Structure formats: C-alpha cells, structure tokens
RODO-104797 format. One record per residue (C-alpha): residue number from 1; x, y, z. Coordinates in nm, 4 decimals. Each point is the difference from the previous one (the first is absolute). Layout:
// residues N
[NUM, [X, Y, Z]]
...
//
This chain:
// residues 502
[1, [11.3943, -12.1440, 7.9202]]
[2, [0.3264, 0.0794, -0.1793]]
[3, [0.0217, -0.0461, -0.3784]]
[4, [0.2873, -0.0260, -0.2475]]
[5, [0.0231, 0.3769, -0.0426]]
[6, [0.0338, 0.0508, 0.3743]]
[7, [0.2851, -0.2500, 0.0094]]
[8, [0.1798, 0.1593, -0.2945]]
[9, [-0.0294, 0.3364, 0.1753]]
[10, [0.1541, -0.1563, 0.3113]]
[11, [0.2908, -0.1328, -0.2044]]
[12, [0.0543, 0.3394, -0.1588]]
[13, [-0.0024, 0.1724, 0.3400]]
[14, [0.2676, -0.2432, 0.1205]]
[15, [0.2174, 0.0451, -0.3084]]
[16, [-0.0791, -0.3480, -0.1332]]
[17, [-0.1783, 0.0907, -0.3242]]
[18, [0.1385, 0.1404, -0.3238]]
[19, [-0.2238, 0.1431, -0.2733]]
[20, [0.1191, -0.0550, -0.3555]]
[21, [-0.1557, 0.2468, -0.2419]]
[22, [0.1810, -0.0774, -0.3264]]
[23, [-0.1624, -0.2451, -0.2458]]
[24, [0.0903, -0.3607, 0.0850]]
[25, [-0.0865, -0.3196, -0.1888]]
[26, [-0.1917, -0.2765, 0.1871]]
[27, [0.1619, -0.2468, -0.2392]]
[28, [0.3169, -0.1050, 0.1935]]
[29, [0.1196, 0.3534, 0.0891]]
[30, [-0.2019, 0.0515, 0.3202]]
[31, [0.0979, -0.3443, 0.1298]]
[32, [0.3684, 0.0684, -0.0695]]
[33, [-0.0125, 0.3282, 0.1924]]
[34, [-0.1925, -0.1569, 0.2862]]
[35, [0.2247, -0.3041, 0.0258]]
[36, [0.3128, 0.2128, 0.0380]]
[37, [-0.1570, 0.1782, 0.2959]]
[38, [-0.1270, -0.3254, 0.1527]]
[39, [0.3553, -0.1366, -0.0034]]
[40, [0.1226, 0.2983, 0.2019]]
[41, [-0.2948, 0.0458, 0.2356]]
[42, [-0.1066, 0.3163, -0.1810]]
[43, [-0.3269, 0.1943, 0.0251]]
[44, [-0.3438, -0.0691, -0.1394]]
[45, [-0.0699, 0.1478, -0.3441]]
[46, [-0.2990, 0.1786, -0.1484]]
[47, [0.0213, 0.0173, -0.3802]]
[48, [-0.2261, 0.2892, -0.0981]]
[49, [0.0510, -0.0210, -0.3778]]
[50, [-0.0302, -0.3611, -0.1185]]
[51, [0.0057, -0.0416, -0.3755]]
[52, [-0.3298, -0.1283, -0.1402]]
[53, [-0.2068, 0.0627, 0.3133]]
[54, [-0.1620, 0.2964, 0.1697]]
[55, [0.0449, -0.1572, 0.3439]]
[56, [0.3022, 0.0420, 0.2316]]
[57, [0.1756, -0.3133, 0.1266]]
[58, [0.1279, -0.0678, 0.3540]]
[59, [0.2655, -0.2672, 0.0540]]
[60, [0.2563, -0.1063, 0.2651]]
[61, [-0.2594, 0.1127, 0.2548]]
[62, [0.0997, -0.2864, 0.2321]]
[63, [0.3567, -0.0283, -0.1262]]
[64, [0.1638, 0.0027, 0.3463]]
[65, [-0.0879, -0.1731, 0.3263]]
[66, [-0.0332, 0.3423, 0.1571]]
[67, [-0.2728, 0.1022, -0.2454]]
[68, [-0.1809, -0.3313, 0.0499]]
[69, [-0.0063, 0.0752, 0.3739]]
[70, [-0.1446, 0.3452, -0.0740]]
[71, [-0.2615, -0.1672, -0.2176]]
[72, [-0.0943, -0.2078, 0.3045]]
[73, [-0.0198, 0.3202, 0.2076]]
[74, [0.3132, -0.0956, 0.1933]]
[75, [0.3522, 0.1339, 0.0215]]
[76, [0.2161, -0.3060, 0.0729]]
[77, [-0.0073, -0.3668, -0.1122]]
[78, [-0.0075, -0.1189, 0.3625]]
[79, [-0.3460, 0.1559, 0.0400]]
[80, [-0.1345, -0.2444, -0.2578]]
[81, [0.0384, -0.2872, 0.2472]]
[82, [-0.2538, 0.1617, 0.2316]]
[83, [-0.2452, -0.0077, -0.2880]]
[84, [0.0998, -0.3599, -0.0640]]
[85, [-0.0887, -0.0923, 0.3594]]
[86, [-0.3474, 0.1426, -0.0501]]
[87, [-0.0427, -0.1951, -0.3225]]
[88, [0.1349, -0.3178, 0.1639]]
[89, [-0.2735, 0.0223, 0.2613]]
[90, [-0.2666, 0.0268, -0.2684]]
[91, [0.1661, -0.2596, -0.2187]]
[92, [-0.0527, -0.2698, 0.2611]]
[93, [-0.2435, 0.1192, 0.2678]]
[94, [0.0400, -0.1702, 0.3370]]
[95, [-0.2018, 0.0489, 0.3216]]
[96, [0.1893, 0.2299, 0.2413]]
[97, [0.1307, -0.1731, 0.3138]]
[98, [0.0725, 0.3092, 0.2101]]
[99, [-0.1584, 0.3384, 0.0592]]
[100, [0.2833, 0.1885, -0.1805]]
[101, [-0.0437, -0.2323, -0.2996]]
[102, [-0.3736, 0.0670, 0.0009]]
[103, [0.0600, 0.3761, 0.0113]]
[104, [0.2489, -0.0201, -0.2873]]
[105, [-0.2411, -0.2098, -0.2070]]
[106, [-0.2751, 0.2516, 0.0715]]
[107, [0.2181, 0.2823, -0.1305]]
[108, [0.0739, -0.1929, -0.3191]]
[109, [-0.3668, -0.0825, -0.0570]]
[110, [-0.0843, 0.3678, 0.0506]]
[111, [0.2564, 0.0816, -0.2680]]
[112, [-0.1765, -0.2507, -0.2251]]
[113, [-0.3296, 0.1834, 0.0517]]
[114, [0.1671, 0.3297, -0.0946]]
[115, [0.1583, -0.1666, -0.3032]]
[116, [-0.3291, -0.1017, -0.1587]]
[117, [-0.0263, 0.1329, -0.3541]]
[118, [-0.2428, 0.2859, -0.0663]]
[119, [-0.2003, 0.1078, -0.3041]]
[120, [0.0582, 0.3120, -0.2092]]
[121, [-0.3043, 0.0888, -0.2129]]
[122, [0.1741, 0.2799, -0.1936]]
[123, [0.3465, -0.1454, -0.0668]]
[124, [0.2672, 0.2042, -0.1727]]
[125, [0.1042, -0.3108, -0.1949]]
[126, [-0.3214, 0.0400, -0.2040]]
[127, [0.0311, 0.3661, -0.0932]]
[128, [0.0432, -0.1172, -0.3611]]
[129, [-0.1840, -0.3104, -0.1290]]
[130, [0.0840, -0.1659, -0.3338]]
[131, [-0.1912, -0.3044, -0.1265]]
[132, [0.0196, -0.2550, -0.2816]]
[133, [0.1749, 0.1426, -0.3109]]
[134, [0.1217, 0.3026, 0.1971]]
[135, [0.2251, -0.2271, 0.2088]]
[136, [0.3532, 0.0308, -0.1364]]
[137, [0.2799, -0.1479, 0.2108]]
[138, [0.2623, 0.1387, -0.2376]]
[139, [-0.0727, 0.3464, 0.1401]]
[140, [0.1662, -0.1084, 0.3239]]
[141, [0.3778, 0.0508, 0.0285]]
[142, [0.0677, -0.3749, 0.0173]]
[143, [0.3656, -0.1038, 0.0116]]
[144, [0.2007, -0.2335, -0.2131]]
[145, [0.2824, -0.0840, 0.2392]]
[146, [0.2407, -0.2353, -0.1779]]
[147, [0.0802, -0.0247, -0.3728]]
[148, [-0.1167, -0.3624, -0.0197]]
[149, [-0.3391, 0.0647, 0.1636]]
[150, [-0.2947, -0.0999, -0.2168]]
[151, [-0.1927, 0.3201, 0.0747]]
[152, [-0.0746, 0.2668, 0.2588]]
[153, [-0.1103, -0.1032, 0.3486]]
[154, [-0.1933, 0.1063, 0.3096]]
[155, [0.1816, -0.1054, 0.3161]]
[156, [-0.1369, 0.1880, 0.3012]]
[157, [-0.3753, -0.0224, -0.0356]]
[158, [-0.2254, -0.1538, 0.2626]]
[159, [-0.2038, -0.2766, -0.1620]]
[160, [-0.3325, -0.0480, 0.1789]]
[161, [-0.2071, -0.3145, -0.0553]]
[162, [-0.2801, -0.1717, 0.1910]]
[163, [-0.0572, -0.3682, 0.0737]]
[164, [-0.3081, -0.0956, -0.2067]]
[165, [-0.1130, -0.2379, 0.2739]]
[166, [0.0515, 0.1674, 0.3389]]
[167, [0.0560, 0.3592, -0.1259]]
[168, [0.3337, 0.0339, 0.1816]]
[169, [0.2081, 0.2779, -0.1584]]
[170, [0.3645, -0.0465, -0.0943]]
[171, [0.2419, 0.2849, -0.0671]]
[172, [0.3296, -0.0869, -0.1687]]
[173, [0.2828, 0.1575, -0.1977]]
[174, [0.0700, -0.1731, -0.3334]]
[175, [0.1786, 0.0876, -0.3223]]
[176, [-0.2255, 0.0874, -0.2931]]
[177, [0.1146, 0.0160, -0.3624]]
[178, [-0.1600, 0.2213, -0.2625]]
[179, [-0.1687, -0.1936, -0.2828]]
[180, [-0.2217, 0.2643, -0.1650]]
[181, [-0.1639, 0.3321, 0.0818]]
[182, [-0.2439, -0.1766, 0.2347]]
[183, [0.1551, -0.3368, 0.0888]]
[184, [0.2874, -0.1220, 0.2147]]
[185, [0.1291, -0.3405, 0.1110]]
[186, [0.0810, -0.0736, 0.3634]]
[187, [0.2961, -0.1959, 0.1352]]
[188, [-0.0547, -0.1598, 0.3427]]
[189, [0.0860, -0.3064, 0.2064]]
[190, [-0.2513, -0.2823, 0.0271]]
[191, [-0.0145, 0.0349, 0.3801]]
[192, [-0.1242, 0.3606, -0.0062]]
[193, [-0.3509, 0.0957, 0.1083]]
[194, [-0.1094, 0.1344, -0.3383]]
[195, [0.0856, -0.3322, -0.1673]]
[196, [-0.2312, -0.1820, 0.2409]]
[197, [-0.2738, 0.2471, -0.0879]]
[198, [0.0517, -0.0615, -0.3729]]
[199, [-0.0152, -0.3785, 0.0468]]
[200, [-0.3267, 0.0331, 0.1939]]
[201, [-0.1434, 0.2310, -0.2655]]
[202, [0.0905, -0.2571, -0.2661]]
[203, [-0.1737, -0.2765, 0.1970]]
[204, [-0.3158, 0.2125, 0.0143]]
[205, [0.0178, 0.1028, -0.3658]]
[206, [0.0410, 0.3670, 0.0911]]
[207, [0.2319, 0.2828, -0.0918]]
[208, [0.2243, 0.1302, 0.2782]]
[209, [-0.0394, 0.3714, 0.0686]]
[210, [0.3244, 0.1925, 0.0468]]
[211, [0.0925, 0.3507, 0.1104]]
[212, [0.3517, 0.1461, -0.0150]]
[213, [0.0741, 0.2980, 0.2269]]
[214, [0.3015, 0.2025, -0.1184]]
[215, [0.1708, 0.2795, 0.1903]]
[216, [-0.1012, -0.0820, 0.3577]]
[217, [0.1560, 0.0855, 0.3333]]
[218, [0.3130, -0.2233, 0.0163]]
[219, [-0.1248, -0.1257, 0.3359]]
[220, [-0.2792, -0.1819, -0.1858]]
[221, [0.2573, -0.1684, -0.2237]]
[222, [0.1803, -0.1254, 0.3112]]
[223, [-0.3269, -0.1351, 0.1406]]
[224, [-0.0739, -0.1824, -0.3260]]
[225, [0.3504, -0.1519, 0.0045]]
[226, [-0.0398, -0.1319, 0.3566]]
[227, [-0.0880, -0.3725, 0.0104]]
[228, [-0.3308, -0.0460, 0.1805]]
[229, [-0.2236, -0.2921, 0.0904]]
[230, [-0.2475, -0.0555, -0.2835]]
[231, [-0.3036, 0.1289, 0.1925]]
[232, [0.1553, 0.3288, 0.1164]]
[233, [-0.0412, 0.3233, -0.1947]]
[234, [0.2933, 0.1992, -0.1367]]
[235, [-0.2106, 0.3142, 0.0501]]
[236, [-0.0234, -0.0792, 0.3719]]
[237, [0.3737, -0.0493, 0.0244]]
[238, [0.0587, 0.3208, -0.1942]]
[239, [-0.2167, 0.1742, 0.2585]]
[240, [0.2105, -0.1523, 0.2774]]
[241, [0.3132, 0.1244, -0.1758]]
[242, [-0.1477, 0.3485, -0.0381]]
[243, [-0.1745, 0.0242, 0.3369]]
[244, [-0.3288, 0.0779, -0.1746]]
[245, [-0.2373, -0.1616, -0.2462]]
[246, [0.0600, 0.0149, -0.3741]]
[247, [-0.2729, 0.1985, -0.1837]]
[248, [-0.1290, -0.2210, -0.2810]]
[249, [-0.2103, 0.0843, -0.3041]]
[250, [-0.2318, -0.2287, -0.1921]]
[251, [0.1139, -0.0547, -0.3578]]
[252, [-0.2110, 0.1284, -0.2885]]
[253, [-0.0432, -0.3245, -0.1945]]
[254, [0.1097, -0.2920, 0.2231]]
[255, [-0.1057, -0.1104, 0.3487]]
[256, [0.3302, 0.0916, 0.1647]]
[257, [0.1333, 0.2777, 0.2196]]
[258, [0.3243, 0.1918, -0.0458]]
[259, [0.1900, 0.2598, 0.2057]]
[260, [-0.1957, 0.3219, -0.0508]]
[261, [0.3168, 0.2114, -0.0264]]
[262, [0.1548, -0.2096, -0.2807]]
[263, [0.1419, 0.2006, -0.2868]]
[264, [-0.1260, -0.2416, -0.2701]]
[265, [-0.2356, -0.3010, 0.0077]]
[266, [-0.0400, -0.2609, -0.2744]]
[267, [-0.3123, -0.2200, 0.0007]]
[268, [-0.0329, -0.3194, -0.2006]]
[269, [-0.0553, -0.3743, -0.0085]]
[270, [0.1890, -0.3229, -0.0619]]
[271, [-0.1831, -0.2633, -0.2021]]
[272, [0.1270, -0.3428, 0.1163]]
[273, [0.1953, -0.1599, -0.2815]]
[274, [0.0617, 0.3264, -0.1875]]
[275, [0.3755, 0.0464, -0.0025]]
[276, [0.2767, 0.2001, -0.1631]]
[277, [0.3734, -0.0313, -0.0554]]
[278, [0.1845, 0.1624, 0.2942]]
[279, [0.3735, 0.0641, 0.0064]]
[280, [0.2857, -0.0301, -0.0181]]
[281, [0.0466, 0.2655, 0.2676]]
[282, [0.2758, 0.0913, 0.2425]]
[283, [-0.0804, -0.1436, 0.3417]]
[284, [0.1224, 0.0074, 0.3590]]
[285, [0.2449, -0.2883, -0.0561]]
[286, [0.2160, 0.2243, -0.2178]]
[287, [-0.0811, -0.1815, -0.3251]]
[288, [-0.2700, 0.0192, -0.2650]]
[289, [-0.2992, -0.2026, 0.1083]]
[290, [-0.1161, -0.2415, -0.2721]]
[291, [-0.2938, 0.0555, -0.2302]]
[292, [-0.3296, -0.1258, 0.1395]]
[293, [-0.2378, -0.0689, -0.2902]]
[294, [-0.2909, -0.0679, 0.2362]]
[295, [-0.0030, 0.3076, 0.2232]]
[296, [-0.3507, 0.1094, 0.1067]]
[297, [-0.1272, 0.2905, -0.2100]]
[298, [-0.1760, 0.2954, 0.1631]]
[299, [-0.2431, 0.2045, -0.2097]]
[300, [-0.0484, 0.3508, 0.1380]]
[301, [-0.3249, 0.1805, -0.0748]]
[302, [0.0289, 0.2932, 0.2407]]
[303, [0.2747, 0.2343, 0.1173]]
[304, [-0.0540, 0.2676, 0.2625]]
[305, [0.2533, 0.2474, 0.1320]]
[306, [0.0602, 0.3194, 0.1904]]
[307, [0.0459, 0.3292, -0.1765]]
[308, [0.3638, 0.0084, -0.1170]]
[309, [0.0879, -0.3448, 0.1426]]
[310, [0.3468, -0.1148, 0.1018]]
[311, [0.1092, -0.3452, -0.1153]]
[312, [0.2167, -0.1848, 0.2565]]
[313, [0.2092, -0.2932, -0.1154]]
[314, [0.3139, -0.2028, 0.0650]]
[315, [0.1834, -0.2927, -0.1611]]
[316, [0.1605, -0.3292, 0.0967]]
[317, [0.3522, -0.1268, -0.0516]]
[318, [0.3153, -0.0899, 0.1852]]
[319, [0.0083, 0.1848, 0.3362]]
[320, [0.0012, 0.2674, 0.1149]]
[321, [-0.3478, 0.0828, -0.1313]]
[322, [-0.3087, 0.1391, 0.1700]]
[323, [-0.1468, -0.3436, 0.0594]]
[324, [0.3177, -0.0940, 0.1885]]
[325, [-0.0377, 0.3034, 0.2264]]
[326, [-0.3611, -0.0941, 0.0678]]
[327, [0.1117, -0.3546, 0.0827]]
[328, [0.2523, 0.1294, 0.2553]]
[329, [-0.2814, 0.1785, 0.1821]]
[330, [-0.2298, -0.3028, -0.0219]]
[331, [0.2852, -0.2080, 0.1449]]
[332, [-0.0281, 0.2036, 0.3211]]
[333, [-0.3779, -0.0404, 0.0024]]
[334, [0.0220, -0.3763, -0.0544]]
[335, [0.2420, -0.0524, 0.2911]]
[336, [-0.2571, -0.0018, 0.2859]]
[337, [-0.2329, -0.2173, -0.2123]]
[338, [0.2834, -0.2483, -0.0522]]
[339, [0.0914, 0.0041, 0.3702]]
[340, [-0.3590, -0.0807, 0.0884]]
[341, [0.0087, -0.3107, -0.2180]]
[342, [0.3631, -0.0979, 0.0686]]
[343, [0.0652, 0.1188, 0.3593]]
[344, [0.3751, -0.0698, 0.0012]]
[345, [0.0590, 0.2564, -0.2750]]
[346, [0.1772, 0.3096, 0.1343]]
[347, [0.0337, 0.1856, -0.3303]]
[348, [0.0030, -0.0669, -0.3726]]
[349, [0.1088, 0.1787, -0.3138]]
[350, [-0.0726, -0.0358, -0.3711]]
[351, [0.3017, 0.1592, -0.1755]]
[352, [-0.0844, 0.2284, -0.2898]]
[353, [0.2819, -0.1496, -0.2070]]
[354, [-0.1769, -0.3376, 0.0284]]
[355, [-0.3060, 0.1571, -0.1642]]
[356, [-0.1611, 0.0589, 0.3426]]
[357, [-0.1387, -0.3537, 0.0252]]
[358, [0.2429, -0.2511, -0.1510]]
[359, [0.2224, -0.0180, 0.3097]]
[360, [-0.0853, 0.0490, 0.3671]]
[361, [0.2279, 0.0445, 0.2997]]
[362, [-0.1618, -0.1098, 0.3274]]
[363, [0.1438, 0.0391, 0.3487]]
[364, [-0.1368, -0.2281, 0.2720]]
[365, [0.0302, -0.0438, 0.3740]]
[366, [0.1351, -0.3527, -0.0209]]
[367, [-0.0695, -0.2351, 0.2904]]
[368, [0.0013, -0.3560, -0.1418]]
[369, [0.1578, -0.2035, -0.2810]]
[370, [-0.1671, 0.0123, -0.3395]]
[371, [-0.1743, 0.3286, 0.0795]]
[372, [0.1576, 0.1878, -0.2899]]
[373, [-0.1346, -0.2531, -0.2497]]
[374, [-0.3434, 0.0166, 0.1612]]
[375, [0.0041, 0.3823, -0.0211]]
[376, [0.0908, -0.0108, -0.3707]]
[377, [-0.2798, -0.2453, -0.0782]]
[378, [-0.2482, 0.2072, 0.2012]]
[379, [0.1080, 0.3166, -0.1841]]
[380, [-0.0824, -0.1490, -0.3402]]
[381, [-0.3592, -0.0614, 0.1088]]
[382, [-0.0548, 0.3074, 0.2197]]
[383, [-0.1267, 0.2351, -0.2740]]
[384, [-0.1001, -0.0766, -0.3606]]
[385, [0.2754, 0.2071, -0.1622]]
[386, [0.2700, -0.1805, 0.2032]]
[387, [-0.0761, -0.3193, -0.1925]]
[388, [0.2032, 0.1495, -0.2866]]
[389, [0.3079, 0.0668, 0.2165]]
[390, [0.2884, -0.2036, -0.1404]]
[391, [0.2589, 0.0288, 0.2801]]
[392, [-0.0476, 0.0272, 0.3771]]
[393, [0.3041, 0.0653, 0.2184]]
[394, [-0.0517, -0.0405, 0.3759]]
[395, [0.2406, 0.1760, 0.2373]]
[396, [0.0303, 0.0535, 0.3752]]
[397, [-0.1914, 0.2800, 0.1704]]
[398, [0.3185, 0.2044, 0.0558]]
[399, [0.0552, 0.0336, -0.3753]]
[400, [-0.1300, 0.3150, -0.1687]]
[401, [-0.1958, -0.1403, -0.2947]]
[402, [0.0325, 0.3346, -0.1828]]
[403, [0.3821, -0.0061, 0.0086]]
[404, [0.1221, -0.2252, -0.2842]]
[405, [0.3484, -0.0158, 0.1545]]
[406, [-0.1374, -0.1631, 0.3147]]
[407, [-0.2173, -0.2381, -0.1996]]
[408, [0.2839, -0.1101, -0.2292]]
[409, [0.2223, -0.0504, 0.3057]]
[410, [-0.2654, -0.2222, 0.1578]]
[411, [-0.0235, -0.2131, -0.3134]]
[412, [0.3784, -0.0304, -0.0318]]
[413, [0.0628, -0.0693, 0.3698]]
[414, [-0.2990, -0.2135, 0.1014]]
[415, [-0.1073, -0.2026, -0.3033]]
[416, [0.1122, -0.3454, -0.1041]]
[417, [-0.1685, -0.0411, -0.3404]]
[418, [-0.0577, -0.3744, 0.0343]]
[419, [-0.1715, 0.0411, 0.3359]]
[420, [-0.1546, 0.3478, -0.0063]]
[421, [-0.1303, 0.0429, -0.3546]]
[422, [-0.3237, -0.1712, -0.1000]]
[423, [-0.1837, 0.0003, -0.3320]]
[424, [-0.3757, -0.0312, -0.0615]]
[425, [-0.0597, -0.1034, -0.3635]]
[426, [-0.3052, 0.0417, -0.2229]]
[427, [-0.1887, 0.2831, 0.1664]]
[428, [-0.2387, 0.2485, -0.1676]]
[429, [0.2043, 0.2931, -0.1201]]
[430, [-0.0044, 0.3341, -0.1745]]
[431, [-0.0294, -0.0736, -0.3722]]
[432, [0.2120, 0.3096, -0.0751]]
[433, [0.3014, -0.1568, 0.1769]]
[434, [0.2166, -0.1198, -0.2898]]
[435, [0.2404, -0.1800, 0.2355]]
[436, [-0.2446, -0.2861, 0.0499]]
[437, [0.0185, -0.3005, -0.2329]]
[438, [-0.3778, 0.0052, -0.0529]]
[439, [-0.2183, 0.3101, -0.0032]]
[440, [-0.2099, 0.0233, 0.3146]]
[441, [0.1805, -0.2819, 0.1829]]
[442, [0.3284, 0.0325, 0.1890]]
[443, [0.1974, -0.0794, 0.3121]]
[444, [0.0670, 0.1836, 0.3247]]
[445, [0.3084, 0.0110, 0.2178]]
[446, [0.0244, 0.0453, 0.3748]]
[447, [0.3304, 0.0896, 0.1664]]
[448, [0.0471, -0.0444, 0.3742]]
[449, [0.2591, 0.2650, 0.0896]]
[450, [-0.0686, -0.0166, 0.3743]]
[451, [0.2356, -0.1164, 0.2733]]
[452, [-0.0370, -0.3772, 0.0245]]
[453, [-0.1110, -0.1791, 0.3145]]
[454, [0.0140, -0.3692, 0.0860]]
[455, [-0.0853, -0.2276, -0.1765]]
[456, [0.0340, 0.2227, -0.3101]]
[457, [0.3745, -0.0148, 0.0683]]
[458, [0.2188, -0.1854, 0.2503]]
[459, [0.2699, 0.2662, -0.0191]]
[460, [-0.0063, 0.2696, 0.2665]]
[461, [-0.0422, 0.3577, -0.1250]]
[462, [0.2467, 0.2395, 0.1530]]
[463, [-0.1153, 0.3419, 0.1191]]
[464, [-0.0199, 0.2672, -0.2734]]
[465, [0.2524, 0.2811, 0.0203]]
[466, [-0.1220, 0.3058, 0.1904]]
[467, [0.1811, 0.3086, 0.1300]]
[468, [0.0564, 0.0402, 0.3712]]
[469, [-0.3057, 0.1994, 0.1167]]
[470, [0.1938, 0.2132, 0.2499]]
[471, [0.2601, 0.0934, -0.2609]]
[472, [-0.2716, 0.0743, -0.2531]]
[473, [-0.1728, 0.2342, 0.2462]]
[474, [0.3332, 0.1676, 0.0768]]
[475, [0.0744, 0.0622, -0.3678]]
[476, [-0.3486, 0.1411, -0.0569]]
[477, [0.0476, 0.2383, 0.2911]]
[478, [0.3431, 0.1176, -0.1212]]
[479, [-0.0786, 0.0126, -0.3735]]
[480, [0.0092, 0.3802, -0.0197]]
[481, [0.3134, 0.0048, 0.2162]]
[482, [0.1745, -0.2071, -0.2657]]
[483, [-0.0734, 0.2798, -0.2481]]
[484, [-0.2368, -0.2191, -0.2019]]
[485, [-0.3326, 0.1718, 0.0712]]
[486, [-0.0286, 0.1245, -0.3587]]
[487, [-0.0029, -0.3532, -0.1417]]
[488, [-0.3439, -0.1529, -0.0536]]
[489, [-0.0079, -0.3748, 0.0544]]
[490, [-0.3642, -0.0296, -0.1041]]
[491, [0.0543, 0.0806, -0.3676]]
[492, [0.1594, -0.3002, -0.1674]]
[493, [0.1099, 0.0044, -0.3637]]
[494, [-0.0142, -0.3639, -0.1162]]
[495, [0.2322, 0.0780, -0.2907]]
[496, [0.2826, 0.0382, 0.2527]]
[497, [-0.0311, -0.3730, 0.0703]]
[498, [0.0410, -0.1299, -0.3522]]
[499, [-0.3542, 0.0463, -0.1254]]
[500, [-0.0827, 0.1861, -0.3202]]
[501, [-0.3411, 0.1547, 0.0670]]
[502, [-0.1006, 0.2896, -0.2214]]
//
C-alpha cells in the first residue's frame, strides 16, 4: 500500500512539490510561508532544514482540491461521488430488490473483503524505538502557527483509541498541544468517538490507551475524517478508499494497532480526570479558540519512528486551508449518503468560505408545498456533523449550488423573509462559534429559496427567462463565423462583475 513518501514523490513528479533547503523557523515562519501558498493554490512544501529538529517537515500536502483527489487515488472531484455511492450502500444496508441491485451489492461486499486490514510483523514505523525518558516530543518540528498561540501543536496525527467495553476502535484527527517533553493536551468535541471511550474508561476506573500516528498516507487522513456509524471501522473504510487493506502494526506498549508505514508513532495513556491547560490557539473559525483549563492530558511513554522520518502537519484558520480542501472532497462523498436519507436532494454544497460546515446549499426536486422546509430539517439530522450547520439554503434543482451568483439570485428573487425564513432556537452548537449568545447553544436558520407552489403563495409565478433554443443553437453553430472562436466563455473572472477576490 502507498505511504506518505510515495505520495510526496507523486506530487514532485507532477510539479506540485517544492523542497526548501534553507534553514526555516517552525515558530511562525513556516506557517507564514505555507499560508501565502495556500491562499494562491500553490504547491506542497517539504522543509528539509527546520531549525531545532533533525526531521524534515511536509505541509500543504492537501492544499488544493486537485491534490486531495490524488490522495484519494482519483483525478477529478466528480469521481468522489462514485465512492460516496459505495459508502451510502454500506452506511444503510438494504436488501436488494432486483438482480442488478444484488449484483452491485455483491461487488461492494467483495470490495469490503479486499479492504480488510492486514498485519505487518516487521513495520518500518518501528525501525527506531524510544521508551520512557528517551521520549522527547520537542525533537519533532512542531509548529507554532499564530503569535497568540499558547504553544506548539500537532494537527494532522491519527489518534487511535479503543472502546474499553466492546473493543471497537476509533480513529480521529484532533489538535494536540505540547505541554512538556512527554505530555500533550487534546482538544476535541464531546460527540467524537474518543471522548466516548474516555468516559467509558473513567466509569471502569481505567486509563485510556492512545496511539498517535504521524506522517501517514493522506488517504488515511481522509478516511479518519469521514463520518461513520459508530460500529464501522475507519481502517475498513480506508481500505475501501485505497482498494486494498491497510497494513497495521501492533504497538510496542499499548494494545492498539497503527498504520505500519507511519513515519512516527506516539504511544501513551490518558488518566481520567488528569487535565492540562490547552489554548488559546488559532482555530478553523478564524479566531483564537479560548483557553480550556480542563483538556485531557496524554502522557507518552513510547515513540517509534522510521529511519529519517518525515513529519507531516497542517494548521487551521480562516479558509482556504488544507482542512477546507479536505472538506470540499468529503462534500462530494457525502452527497450520495445524503440523497439516500433525503431522496429529494439533487445536490448540495458546503461553501469553503462558510468554514465548510456552517452553511449548506441544497437543491431539491420540488413536488409539493413545504418540501424545502422538510429537506432542511432532514439535512440537519442526516449526519452528525450537519447538526452544527448554522444556515441551510434550499434551491430548485435547476440551480447550480456551486455557483454563488445563481444561489444569491434565487434568494433575492424567490424569498419573502417573513414566509420563507425560519429559525430554530436553542440547539446544541459548536462551542468555538463566538456568534452564539451562549457557548455550545445556538440557533439555526432555514431559507426556502425555491419556486413557490400553492398554497405557499396565491400569486402565480411567471416563466423564468430563457433564450430561444433554435436561436441559441444557431449562434453556437456560427460562433466561429462571427470571428469569436478565440474567446473562451468557460473561464469567468468574477472580479469583472464587481467582486474583489484575490
């Protein structure tokens, strides 16, 4: 199976990786360089001479949607929906009703068999083993991203934990903050799988074992970021993404398994009730997240790594950032899953500028009054992460949800605020959202921007303006004859229409 080094080689072959050999400081400087390239869709970076560390640092690896698609072993975003259809079938298995459905289900189940994780008894991630006092997290090229950050952070590690009761494994991606040479605090949401594991460990009076895999194939990061039913394995889904099982290795000191080709693995435990002060730290909302004086503390007693390991990282903040690019890809994967649960949905989009989850645009095939409101309510409950979506705009199926000009036109032309806007107060919310009056509790807004049908409105809706189809076909046929063949109508510069996008 591919590893991080294979993917970096692919990026370099395609002209999407720059090596930086001069000394660079992990304290603010690397983040400043990386952020400038993220803003312009620039290449991935490999810093080969990081001050204070012997290890090179890879960043911006998934800094464009194109590179995220390559990470998923695909070339175009549209291909991600085919993967989403496969996941939708597994997400909510239903008995096939026809022979073609049975054949398709059989193919998917065969893919599941191929995706089963394997075991590597001589993993490269354990070429070097350091235990107890030899563990020193300060040797890693950890970044301090913003001047007001409390300390350096880990942002792209896979955290592996196991349910103390039923032994189900959870793989997640959380921010960790350095506390000492062998401790870090973790920042996570209360709904995440690892938090359930910690609560169960506390009930049983046990420590929670933790492993952090750093420098993995980006495909594994995407699998860990995909929302799954509680009893399904991220390793299985990673195998489905990859088309083959993920080779796993048993950790040296904890009863957990990690990707065998990881660059670095940290092994430790969380003692329920043992906490540290975490933050402030720059977060995805574009502000400093507040200090959390009761963040769970992880004590690491073992670090293993490859010979000459590469440390892969990223950072959060106002988009565009790598997490926003990952969210755009996941948006495509979610679409078939959403359609399965809300059949009238034609397409949906989570704009990057709305932090990839705060606002959703949904197009529906409308057939009865009140359907737009029903679709919005169904969206909020379709997947766990949609419960934190603040705004849902519902448009007609003809509207391209990825064209903000069409969406804004629909809102302006089809919405009466008193009739078509509805508010749901006092819902569980993202505690990092400073717009809410109370942390963790906020409101949601639905906007029905569809064409109204009786009895939603007594007024008749006139036909929308459309060109004459025969004239349009004539003009297309004669376009070169007009002497306009050199003009490309597919490349639109939004700044020509009054925008200021840089």
